[in-house]
N, C-alpha and C positions, 0 to 999 in steps of 0.2 A: 705526820701524826694523823692528819685529817683523813677519814675514810668512812664510807657508808657501807654497812655490812650487807644489806640486801643487794646492792650493786656488785659488791665483791663476790658474794656467793653465786649470783647469777652468772657473772663473768667466768668464774672458775668452772662451774658446771657445764656451761656452753663452750668453754675453751676459747674465749674470745682472744684473738691476738692483737695486742695494742702496739701502737707505734712507739718508738723510743729514739731519743737523741744520743749521740755518741758522747762519751766522756772525753776529757781533755788529755792530751799529751801522752807520749810513749815513754820518754825519759830513758834512763840507763837500762831498765829492764828490757824494753823493746830492742835497744841496740844490741844488748848481749844476746838476746834471742836470735836476732837476725844474723849475728856474726858467728854464734857458737853452735847452735843445735841443728841448723839446716832443716831438712824435711822431717825431722823427728819432733819438731815443735808442735805442740798441741794447742789449737786455738780454743780459748775459753771466753765466754761472755759472762760478765759479772754485773748484776743489776742492782743499782742503788735503790733506796726506798724514798729518797727525797733529793733536794739539792745537795751537792757535796758539802760535807761538814766534818767536824772532828770525830764523829762516830766512825767515819770511814778512813781515818788517817792511816791506820795500819795497812790497808789495802794499797793506798797510794805509795806508802813507804816500800812495801814489798815489790811494787812495780818499778819504782824509781831506782832502788838499790839492787835490782836484779835478782831478788829472791825467787820470784816466779820463774824467771829465765833459767835459774840454776836447776829448777825442777822440770825444765822442758816445757814450760807453759808460756803462752803469749796471751795475756789477759787483757781484754777490752772492757773498760769500765763504762757502763751505760747508765744514763739517767732516765727515769720513768717519765712518761708524758702525762698520765693521769692516774698515778697510783697503781700501775699495772704490774708491779714486781712479782707478786704471787702468780698472776696469770701467765706471765712469760716463762717463769721457771716451770710451772705446772705443764705447760704445753711444749716444753723443750726448746724454746727460743733463747733461753739463757740457762747455763748450767748451775749457777749459784746466784744468790741474792741476799739482800738485807731486808729483814722483816721484824716482827715482834712475836712474843709468845702468844699474844692474843690472836693475831692473824693466823698463825700456824694451827692453833687449837681450833679456831672456827673453820678453817679449811678442812681439817681432818674430820670434824663433825659433819661436814657436808660431803664427805667421801672423797676428798682430794688428798692423795698421799704425799704430802710435803713433810720434810723432816728437818728439824733444827740440828745443825752439826757443830755449832759453837756459839756461845754468847759473847757479845762484844764487851759488855760490862757486867759486873756481878750483881748490882743492885739497881732498882728502879730510881732514876734520877728525875722523874717527872713529878709535877705537882700542880695544885690550883694556885694561881698567882693573881694578886690584886695590888693596887697602889696602897701604900701604907696608910694614907689618910682615910681610906674606906673602912679600915679597922676590921677586916675579916681575918680572924685568927683560928677559927675552927669551922667545921661544917655546920655547926649550930648557928653560925652567923650568915649562912647562905639565904636564910629566910628573907624575903622582900628584896633580894638582890637580882641583878641581871647577869646571867651566865652566857658567854659567847662560845659556841662550839660548832660542831659539824653535823649534829642531828642524828648520830648513830644510836642504835638500840643499846649497845654496850655502854656508851657514854651516859645515856639517861639512867640506865640501871646503876652505874657507878655512883652518880650523884644521889639517886634515891636511897641507895644502901648506906652511904656514909652519913647522909642527913638523918635517916631514921635511927642509925646507931647513936647519933649525937642527940637524939630526942627532938629533932626538928621536923617540920612539916614540909615535905618535898613539893606539895602543891603550891606553896608560897614562893617558889623559885621561878623566875621568868627565864625561860631558855630561848636564846636567840641564835639562829643558825647563821653564822658568819662565814662558813665555808673555809676557804684558805685566805681570808682577809688578813692583813697585817695586824698582829697582836697589838702593837703600839698605837696604831690608828684607832683600833676598836676600843682599847682600854681608856683612851682619852675622849671618846665620843659616844660610844654605843653600849658598852658593857661595864660591869663592875669587876668581873674576874673571868679568867680563862684557864685552860689546861696547857702547861708549857713543859718543855724539856729544858732544865736549868742550864745545862752545858752550853746551849746556844742562845736561846731567848733570854734566859736569866742573866747570862754574862753580858749580852747586849744591853740589857736594862742597866746593869752596873756602869757600862761605858757611857750610856746616855744620862747618867746621874738620876735615874728613876728608882727610888727605893721601893722594894716590893715586899709584901708578906707572902710567903710560900708555904702552903700546907702540903707536905710530902706524902704521896700515896703510900709509901712503904711504912709510914708512921701511923696510918689510919687503920690498917689491917694487915697482919702478916701475909695473907694471901695476895695482897696487892704489891708485894715486893717481887714482881715477876720479871722475866728476862725481856728487856727491850733496850736497844735493838739486839738482834742475833743474826747469824749467818745460816742459810738454809739451802737445801737442794731437794730434788724430787727423789722418791724411793727408787725410781728407775735409774737415775744417774748413779747413786751410790751402790746399787745392786749390780749394774752392768759394768761399772768402772770404778771399783773401790780404790784403785791406785790413784786415779784422778783426784778423788776426794782427799786422800792422804797427802798427796803432793800439794794440792791447793792449800790445805790447812797448815801444812808444814811451813810454807812460805808466808801465809797470812799470820801465823803465830810469830814468826820472826819479825814481821812488820809491826805487829802490835806490841811485842816485847820491846822492840827498839823505841817505839813511840812512848811506851810507859817510862822508859829509862832516860829518854832524850827529848823532852817535850819541845824545847826550842828548835832543835834540828828537825824534828818531825813536823812542826808547824811550817818551817821554811819549805820542806818538801811538798806539803799539801798546797802551799801558796804557789810554788813553782808549777805544779801540775794543774792547778785551778786558779790562775792569776786574778780572775774577776772577783774572788772573795775579798771580804774586808780584812786587811792584814792585822789590824789591831784586835779585831774580834777573834780571828783564828788563833793568834798567839796567846791571848788571855784564856780563851776556851780550852786550848790544848793543855795549858798548865793546870787548869782546874780538873780536866777529865783524865789526864794521863795516869794518875795514881789509882783511878777507879777501874781501869781495864782489867787488872788482875785482882786487886783489892785483897780480900781474905781467902781467895781460892788457892789451891795448891799449884795451879798452872792457869795460864790464860785460856779462856774458852770453856772451862769446865762447867758442866751443868748438873744440878741435883734433881733427883726424882721428886723429892718432896716439894720443891718449888713448882714443878709442873703439876703435881697432883693437887696442891693447895689451890692454885689458880683455876684449874679445871673444875674442881669442886665448887669454887665460888661462881664461876660462869654458869654451871649447872643449877646452882641454887637460885640464880637470877633468871632461870628459864631462858637462857640465851643460846643454848646449844641445840642445833637441829638434829643431832644424833649423838651416839655414844663415842667417847674418845678413849682409846687405850694409850695412856701417857707413855708407856714403854716404847711405843712405836712413833711417838711424836718427836722424840729427840734421841741423840746418841752422842757419846763421848768416844766412840770407837776409832774415829779418824784423827783425833788430836794427837800431836807428837808427844 
């Protein structure tokens, strides 16, 4: 989640190539690729946005169960070193990656032609979280409190906007840049609330026995129910090799649909591929998130123009966009099965 937009935009414009660490395990998909497709196998680099978690389960399922191999793809799952997913995809070091509507919109506003090709979940499951005893129940309660974040312009604008809408004074909020510090350490020592994704951090809080109040972004403004996370590529990749995009999403869709219908099995596959993850957290998170992959959409991955337009308008109103964004070019459903 943590990202600084000035660093991101500079990195994109200058096309800085960042180092990346390889993802875990080949599983059945790699074996099938090695045994079945020979020299027709197409190598693909898929870049995560953070450490492996249940947002990514469908990709690991597609790899383990051979869905990618069936499409002639040998997919290497790569973990970013310093939030460089958009940089690596933009510069051709990875064909596909995980990002958010916010990042893709900001990139396009900076003239970087990235395109969202599928949303992982249909609704924004992030929110402002605090310990229950702090009694923060609305943005109006942010006054006089300490917020721990990463110091980005969009983050500050978000807090200012929701506080003003609630009739609160944003100047009375103390913002503390905690970077990528552990949420649980910070909430017990340095801050009163932070911005979390419930499927991971919220579920971990439940396991720790830490009751939280969560103010969901999607409930504060319809424009804030944007797509996060999503899968994306560069315009160059989908223009030059549309079959690759279709084959990749066909396999990914099978993976996410399997994870949606079989959360227990999907969790075991993720744990097999990434054994260093907390088993209890993965299993409980997967049960919570699996129904949200498809949710109220006609099919997994489907994106709506109004979601893109509403959030782009919101970013523009906050004066966060360095340039114009044509939302029709920022996303596509063309390659979904």
